[in-house]
C-alpha positions in Angstrom: 116.2 120.8 98.4 113.0 119.5 96.8 111.6 123.0 96.8 114.6 124.3 94.9 114.2 121.6 92.3 110.5 122.4 91.8 111.3 126.1 91.6 113.8 125.5 88.8 111.4 123.1 87.1 108.6 125.8 87.1 111.1 128.4 85.9 112.2 126.2 83.0 108.6 125.5 82.0 107.8 129.2 82.0 110.9 129.9 79.8 109.9 127.2 77.4 106.3 128.5 77.2 107.4 132.1 76.7 110.2 131.2 74.3 110.1 132.8 70.8 112.1 129.9 69.4 109.2 128.2 67.6 108.0 131.5 66.2 111.5 132.3 64.9 111.8 128.9 63.3 108.5 129.4 61.6 109.6 132.8 60.4 112.7 131.3 58.8 110.6 128.6 57.1 108.2 131.3 55.7 111.1 133.4 54.4 112.8 130.4 52.7 109.5 129.4 51.1 109.0 133.0 49.8 112.6 132.9 48.3 111.9 129.6 46.6 108.6 130.9 45.1 110.4 134.1 43.9 113.2 132.1 42.2 110.7 129.7 40.6 108.7 132.7 39.2 111.8 134.6 37.9 114.7 132.2 37.6 117.0 134.7 35.9 117.0 136.9 39.0 117.9 134.1 41.4 121.2 135.7 42.5 119.5 139.0 43.2 116.7 137.3 45.2 119.2 135.3 47.3 121.2 138.4 48.1 118.1 140.4 49.0 116.9 137.8 51.5 120.3 136.8 52.9 120.2 139.4 55.7 116.7 138.8 56.9 117.2 135.0 57.0 120.5 135.4 58.9 118.7 137.7 61.4 116.0 135.1 62.0 118.6 132.3 62.5 120.5 134.5 65.0 117.3 135.1 66.9 116.7 131.3 67.1 120.2 130.8 68.5 119.7 133.5 71.1 116.4 132.0 72.3 118.1 128.6 72.6 120.8 130.1 74.8 118.2 131.1 77.4 116.5 127.7 77.1 119.9 125.9 77.6 120.6 128.1 80.6 117.4 127.1 82.3 117.9 123.5 81.5 121.4 123.5 83.0 120.1 125.0 86.2 117.4 122.4 86.4 119.9 119.6 85.8 122.1 121.0 88.6 119.2 121.1 91.0 118.4 117.5 90.1 122.0 116.4 90.7 121.9 118.0 94.1 118.7 116.3 95.0 119.6 112.9 93.6 123.3 112.5 94.4 125.3 110.0 92.4 125.3 107.0 94.6 125.5 103.4 93.7 122.2 101.5 93.8 121.9 98.4 96.1 123.4 95.3 94.6 121.2 92.8 92.8 123.3 89.9 94.2 120.5 88.7 96.4 117.7 89.6 94.1 115.3 86.7 93.9 114.2 87.6 90.3 117.7 88.2 89.0 117.8 84.7 87.4 114.1 84.7 86.5 113.9 87.4 83.8 110.9 85.8 82.2 108.9 86.7 85.3 110.0 90.4 85.0 109.2 90.4 81.3 105.8 88.9 82.0 105.0 91.6 84.6 106.0 94.3 82.2 103.9 92.9 79.4 100.9 92.4 81.7 101.2 96.0 83.0 101.2 97.3 79.4 98.1 95.3 78.6 96.3 96.6 81.8 97.1 100.2 80.8 95.7 99.7 77.3 99.1 99.9 75.6 98.4 97.0 73.3 100.8 98.0 70.5 103.6 98.7 73.0 103.0 95.3 74.6 103.1 93.6 71.2 106.4 95.3 70.3 107.8 94.4 73.7 106.9 90.7 73.2 108.3 90.8 69.7 111.6 92.2 71.0 111.8 89.4 73.5 111.3 86.8 70.8 114.0 88.4 68.6 116.4 88.5 71.6 115.8 84.8 72.4 116.2 83.9 68.7 119.5 85.7 68.6 120.7 83.9 71.7 119.6 80.5 70.3 121.0 81.1 66.9 117.9 81.9 64.9 114.1 81.7 65.2 112.7 78.3 66.1 109.2 77.0 67.0 110.4 76.7 70.6 111.5 80.4 70.7 108.2 81.6 69.3 106.1 79.4 71.6 108.0 80.6 74.7 107.2 84.2 73.8 103.6 83.4 72.9 103.0 81.5 76.2 104.6 84.2 78.3 101.2 85.7 79.2 99.4 82.3 79.7 97.4 82.1 83.0 96.5 78.5 84.0 94.4 77.3 81.2 93.8 80.7 79.6 96.0 81.2 76.5 97.9 84.4 75.7 95.7 85.4 72.8 92.6 85.2 75.1 94.3 87.3 77.8 94.9 90.0 75.2 91.3 90.0 74.1 90.2 90.1 77.7 92.3 93.1 78.6 91.2 94.9 75.4 87.6 94.3 76.6 88.4 95.6 80.1 90.1 98.7 78.7 87.1 99.5 76.5 84.7 99.1 79.3 86.8 101.3 81.6 87.1 103.9 78.9 83.3 104.0 78.6 82.9 104.3 82.3 85.5 107.0 83.0 85.3 109.1 79.8 81.8 108.7 78.5 79.9 107.9 81.7 78.5 104.9 79.9 77.6 102.1 82.3 75.9 99.8 79.8 79.0 97.8 78.6 80.0 97.2 82.3 76.5 96.1 83.2 76.4 93.7 80.2 79.7 92.2 81.2 78.6 91.7 84.8 75.4 89.9 83.6 77.4 87.6 81.3 79.6 86.7 84.2 76.8 86.7 86.8 77.4 83.1 88.1 81.1 83.6 88.5 80.6 86.9 90.3 77.9 85.4 92.6 80.3 82.6 93.5 82.7 85.3 94.7 80.0 87.1 96.6 80.5 90.1 94.4 78.0 93.1 94.4 79.3 94.5 91.2 76.1 94.1 89.1 74.0 95.8 91.7 76.5 98.6 92.2 76.5 99.3 88.4 72.7 99.2 88.2 72.3 101.4 91.3 74.6 104.0 89.7 72.7 103.8 86.4 69.5 104.5 88.4 71.0 107.5 90.0 72.5 108.6 86.7 69.1 108.6 85.0 67.5 110.4 87.9 70.0 113.3 87.6 69.4 113.5 83.8 72.8 112.0 83.3 74.6 114.4 85.6 75.7 113.8 89.2 75.8 117.5 89.9 73.6 118.3 93.0 70.4 120.2 92.0 67.5 121.6 93.9 65.2 120.8 91.0 63.2 117.6 90.9 65.1 115.0 88.8 64.0 112.7 86.0 62.3 110.3 88.4 60.2 108.8 85.6 63.3 107.5 83.7 64.8 106.2 87.0 61.6 104.4 87.9 61.1 102.9 84.5 64.7 101.6 84.7 64.0 100.1 88.1 60.9 98.3 86.8 62.9 96.7 83.9 66.2 95.9 85.6 65.7 95.5 89.4 63.5 92.4 89.1 66.4 89.9 88.9 68.2 91.6 91.7 65.3 91.9 94.1 65.7 88.7 96.2 69.3 89.5 97.1 69.1 93.3 97.3 65.6 93.9 98.4 66.4 96.3 101.2 68.8 98.4 99.0 66.2 98.6 96.2 63.5 99.6 98.6 65.8 102.5 99.7 66.3 103.6 96.1 62.6 103.5 95.3 61.6 105.1 98.7 63.9 108.0 98.0 61.6 109.2 95.2 59.1 110.3 97.9 61.7 113.0 99.0 62.1 114.4 95.5 61.2 118.0 96.5 64.1 118.0 99.0 66.2 115.0 98.2 69.4 116.7 99.3 68.0 117.1 102.8 66.7 113.5 103.0 68.4 110.4 104.5 69.2 109.3 100.9 71.2 112.4 99.9 74.5 110.5 100.1 73.3 107.9 97.5 72.3 110.5 95.0 75.2 113.0 95.5 78.3 110.8 95.7 80.9 112.6 93.7 83.3 109.6 93.9 80.7 107.1 92.6 82.3 106.7 89.2 85.8 106.1 90.5 84.5 103.6 93.1 82.6 101.6 90.6 85.5 101.6 88.1 87.8 100.3 90.8 85.3 97.6 91.7 84.9 96.6 88.1 88.7 96.4 87.6 89.1 94.2 90.7 86.3 91.8 89.7 87.5 91.6 86.1 91.0 90.7 87.1 89.9 88.3 89.8 88.0 86.3 87.2 91.2 86.0 85.3 93.1 84.9 88.4 95.0 88.2 88.7 95.3 90.9 91.4 93.3 94.1 91.0 96.4 96.2 90.9 99.3 95.8 88.5 102.1 93.9 90.4 104.7 95.9 88.5 103.1 99.2 89.6 103.0 98.0 93.2 106.6 96.8 93.1 107.9 100.0 91.5 106.0 102.2 93.9 107.2 100.2 96.9 110.7 100.2 95.6 110.6 104.0 95.2 109.5 104.4 98.8 112.1 101.9 100.1 115.1 103.1 98.0 116.1 106.1 100.2 116.1 103.9 103.3 118.2 101.2 101.5 120.7 103.7 100.2 121.1 105.2 103.7 121.5 101.7 105.1 124.2 101.0 102.5 126.1 104.2 103.4 126.0 103.4 107.1 127.1 99.8 106.6 130.0 101.0 104.4 131.1 103.5 107.0 130.9 100.9 109.8 132.5 98.3 107.6 129.7 95.8 108.3 127.9 93.4 106.0 124.3 92.6 105.3 124.1 89.1 106.8 120.3 88.5 106.7 119.0 86.2 104.0 115.6 86.9 102.4 114.9 89.5 105.0 115.7 93.2 105.3 117.7 94.3 108.3 115.5 97.4 108.8 111.8 98.1 108.6 110.7 99.9 105.4 107.8 102.4 106.1 105.4 101.3 103.3 101.8 102.6 103.0 99.2 100.2 104.6 97.9 99.1 101.2 101.4 97.8 100.3 102.0 95.7 103.4 101.8 92.0 102.7 102.5 89.0 105.0 103.6 85.7 103.7 102.5 83.6 106.7 99.2 81.7 106.5 98.0 79.1 109.0 95.4 76.7 107.7 92.3 76.9 109.8 91.6 73.2 109.2 95.0 71.6 109.8 96.4 74.4 112.0 99.6 74.1 110.1 101.6 77.0 108.5 101.5 77.0 104.7 104.7 76.5 102.7 105.7 76.5 99.1 104.9 72.8 98.9 101.6 73.3 100.8 100.4 76.7 99.6 97.1 78.4 100.6 94.2 77.7 98.2 91.1 79.7 97.7 87.8 78.0 97.0 85.1 79.6 94.7 83.2 80.7 97.9 86.2 82.8 98.9 87.4 80.7 101.9 91.0 79.7 102.1 92.6 76.5 103.4 96.0 74.8 102.7 96.4 72.6 99.7 96.9 69.4 101.7 93.7 70.0 103.6 91.9 70.7 100.4 93.1 67.3 99.0 91.9 65.5 102.1 88.5 67.1 101.9 88.0 66.5 98.2 89.4 63.1 97.7 88.9 63.7 93.9 85.2 64.5 94.3 83.0 67.5 95.0 83.0 68.5 98.6 81.4 71.0 100.9 83.4 74.0 102.2 84.1 73.5 106.0 82.9 77.1 106.6 79.9 77.6 104.4 77.3 75.5 102.5 78.9 76.0 99.1 80.2 72.9 97.3 83.1 72.8 94.8 85.8 70.6 93.2 89.5 70.6 93.8 90.2 71.9 90.3 88.0 75.0 91.0 90.4 76.2 93.8 93.0 78.8 93.1 96.5 79.1 94.6 96.8 82.5 96.3 99.9 84.6 97.2 99.7 86.5 100.5 
């Protein structure tokens, strides 16, 4: 069934590309302009000019209508193929939807997703529409209505306006990485946030500098070549930039510098993978996005994208389940749990159970898991007992922190 739908789609695209409709429309426009110019030049012969061009214009209009018939025919066949593939069946009820009465969370997820994608004007329009709708429901604009919309994107102590600025910066850096192969904005950001990244155990700054080193060696091209690269530019960069990274990444830096001894045959050396990694830019972009969002207290991937994708995967199973239940006249009696397993991809599998390694108790909504700056996670009650309002040492590493530095996490 899917193959038939794709076949009709390709056929429709070919018809649209081969259609003479646009050319015929342009021909009518050109003819009408010539008629207008002719009448403007000799107004007294307007009737004769109109009569003279009546037939050609009519022929062009008829040609447009004829081409539209073929387009409509292809569109109808495509619609029928879609109807066969996606039969008109009722969607699962939202009766037990946990977010049904929390529309502000859905609105927040949509706005955040738009900001993550760089759709800043669309996000602003969306938030404006929310404000107008709330104002209508409350009988006109009020400070409270405007404040609610303005604070929709607030994260902990980071205000909405700052969140927008941060995502604008992230989008700019990603654009430079992916489109212009420019690592400098990302490297600058990683150095400005060096302490926060180091507290997370992040390797982002070194990954960016390593790729810049390779990028310079290849004369700003990651295409494999048998010719010796621009090793002088790479070595000069290493002298200037690797000094601060030396203590932590000494072994990795030695490998990068040692690879220069194999310049005549770098592809056949043990370092070939470092200098000919075709996915390096995508990997460093994902790493940057993850670290950037983590410092804002957000997940690396858009929750809306994950939810929509997981929903699209799960929907056929839920529809089939609904049909079976209707046929057997049974009801869905489980609460907050699906009666069947949904085959989601491994990256979309989440487990809500967390057992605190300190207290050995299972986390709850009242006692959620908390992540310390060092990355270790314990329950909130254990965190309070350890901190007692002061700085304390992590029970699993030498790092010290304060209770306020911990973040609530969602598993």
